[in-house]
C-alpha positions as CSV (number, residue, x, y, z in Angstrom):
1,M,1.4,1.5,9.2
2,S,-2.8,1.2,9.7
3,F,-4.9,0.5,7.0
4,R,-8.8,1.6,7.1
5,S,-11.4,-0.6,6.1
6,D,-15.4,-0.6,5.6
7,C,-17.5,-3.4,5.6
8,E,-21.3,-2.9,5.9
9,N,-22.0,-7.0,6.8
10,C,-19.1,-7.6,8.4
11,E,-18.8,-7.9,12.0
12,H,-16.2,-5.0,12.8
13,G,-17.6,-2.5,10.1
14,D,-15.5,0.6,9.8
15,T,-12.1,-0.4,11.5
16,Y,-9.0,1.1,11.9
17,T,-5.6,-1.8,12.3
18,S,-2.2,-1.7,12.2
19,G,0.3,-4.2,10.6
20,R,3.6,-4.3,9.1
21,G,5.0,-4.2,5.5
22,F,8.2,-4.7,3.3
23,L,9.3,-2.4,0.8
24,V,11.6,-3.4,-2.2
25,D,12.5,-0.6,-4.7
26,A,15.4,-0.1,-7.6
27,G,15.7,3.0,-9.7
28,L,18.1,5.0,-11.8
29,T,19.2,8.7,-11.7
30,L,17.6,10.3,-14.8
31,N,19.1,13.7,-14.5
32,E,20.5,15.9,-11.4
33,K,17.1,16.3,-10.2
34,F,15.0,13.3,-11.1
35,D,15.2,9.6,-10.1
36,G,12.8,7.0,-11.9
37,G,12.3,3.1,-11.0
38,A,10.0,0.5,-9.7
39,E,8.6,-0.4,-6.1
40,V,6.7,-3.7,-4.7
41,F,5.2,-3.1,-1.2
42,T,3.7,-5.5,0.4
43,A,1.7,-5.3,3.7
44,V,-0.8,-6.7,5.9
45,S,-2.8,-6.1,8.8
46,G,-5.9,-7.3,10.5
47,D,-7.9,-7.8,14.1
48,D,-9.3,-10.7,15.5
49,L,-11.7,-11.5,12.9
50,N,-10.0,-10.0,9.9
51,H,-7.0,-10.2,8.1
52,Y,-6.0,-8.9,5.1
53,G,-3.2,-7.6,2.7
54,T,-2.3,-5.6,-0.2
55,T,1.0,-5.7,-2.4
56,Y,1.7,-2.4,-4.5
57,T,3.3,-2.7,-7.7
58,L,4.0,0.7,-8.6
59,A,6.4,2.8,-11.4
60,V,7.7,5.8,-8.8
61,G,9.5,8.8,-9.3
62,Q,11.5,11.2,-7.1
63,F,11.6,15.1,-7.7
64,R,15.0,16.8,-6.0
65,P,14.1,20.1,-6.5
66,W,17.5,21.6,-4.9
67,R,20.7,20.6,-5.9
68,G,22.6,21.1,-2.9
69,H,19.7,19.6,0.0
70,G,18.4,16.1,0.1
71,F,14.8,16.9,0.4
72,L,12.5,14.9,-2.0
73,L,8.9,14.6,-3.5
74,R,8.4,11.1,-4.2
75,G,4.9,9.5,-6.6
76,G,3.8,6.1,-7.6
77,F,1.4,5.0,-10.1
78,G,0.7,1.3,-10.9
79,M,-1.3,-1.6,-9.4
80,V,-2.7,-3.1,-6.1
81,F,-3.4,-6.6,-5.3
82,F,-5.7,-7.3,-2.8
83,R,-6.5,-10.3,-0.5
84,G,-8.6,-10.9,2.6
85,D,-10.5,-13.3,5.3
86,F,-13.7,-11.6,6.5
87,A,-16.0,-12.9,9.3
88,I,-19.1,-12.5,8.2
89,D,-22.1,-14.1,10.2
90,G,-19.9,-16.1,12.2
91,Q,-18.7,-17.7,8.5
92,S,-15.1,-17.3,7.1
93,A,-15.4,-15.3,3.7
94,E,-12.0,-15.3,1.6
95,V,-11.8,-12.7,-1.5
96,S,-9.4,-10.8,-3.5
97,S,-9.3,-8.3,-5.8
98,R,-6.9,-5.7,-7.8
99,G,-7.2,-2.2,-8.6
100,L,-5.0,0.9,-9.2
101,G,-2.3,2.0,-6.7
102,V,-0.8,5.1,-6.3
103,S,1.5,6.7,-3.5
104,Y,2.9,10.2,-2.7
105,G,5.1,11.4,-0.1
106,A,8.3,13.2,0.9
107,G,11.8,12.6,2.4
108,W,15.2,13.2,3.2
109,I,18.1,11.4,0.9
110,I,21.6,11.5,2.4
111,G,24.6,10.2,0.2
112,R,23.2,11.5,-3.0
113,E,26.7,11.4,-4.7
114,R,27.4,8.0,-3.6
115,R,26.7,4.7,-5.4
116,G,24.1,3.4,-2.1
117,V,22.0,6.3,-0.4
118,I,20.3,6.1,2.8
119,R,16.8,7.4,2.1
120,A,14.0,8.4,4.8
121,V,10.5,9.1,3.4
122,R,7.1,9.3,4.6
123,A,4.9,8.0,2.4
124,Q,0.8,7.4,1.5
125,Y,-0.3,4.4,-0.3
126,V,-3.9,4.5,-1.7
127,A,-5.5,1.4,-2.8
128,T,-8.8,2.1,-5.8
129,L,-10.1,-1.0,-5.2
130,G,-14.0,0.0,-5.1
131,D,-16.6,-2.4,-3.8
132,V,-15.2,-6.1,-3.3
133,A,-17.6,-8.8,-3.6
134,L,-18.1,-11.1,-1.0
135,P,-19.4,-14.5,-1.1
136,R,-23.2,-14.6,0.2
137,A,-23.5,-16.9,2.9
138,A,-25.6,-20.1,3.0
139,P,-29.1,-19.2,4.0
140,R,-30.1,-20.7,7.8
141,T,-32.4,-23.4,7.8
142,P,-34.8,-23.1,11.3
């Protein structure tokens, strides 16, 4: 997993970092080609100075276009919660925000007709946080 962030005032401005995540989802088969459910995805990342995490809470659906094959398309929509610890002018600033979250992807499902299945999916998660307001640093005294 990787994160991309952009910060005009941070010591590391535009940066890519990698991290780890945890996904829990549950759902029901609605018909032969469509499943619906809910998903919670939490991911954390950072570098030496900046640490941040997101939690997505999404309603998800997956569509299987062919009955005899395991190929699937999936998408989700819901809320994302963001928290971060940033280094600004040598000081640490903690922020939190929330916004809309979406996900989309494709994959393959094995054992579709059984109670438990194995599913391999490649997905992209996007957070629409906009500008995250950072606290202003205290003015420096000479």
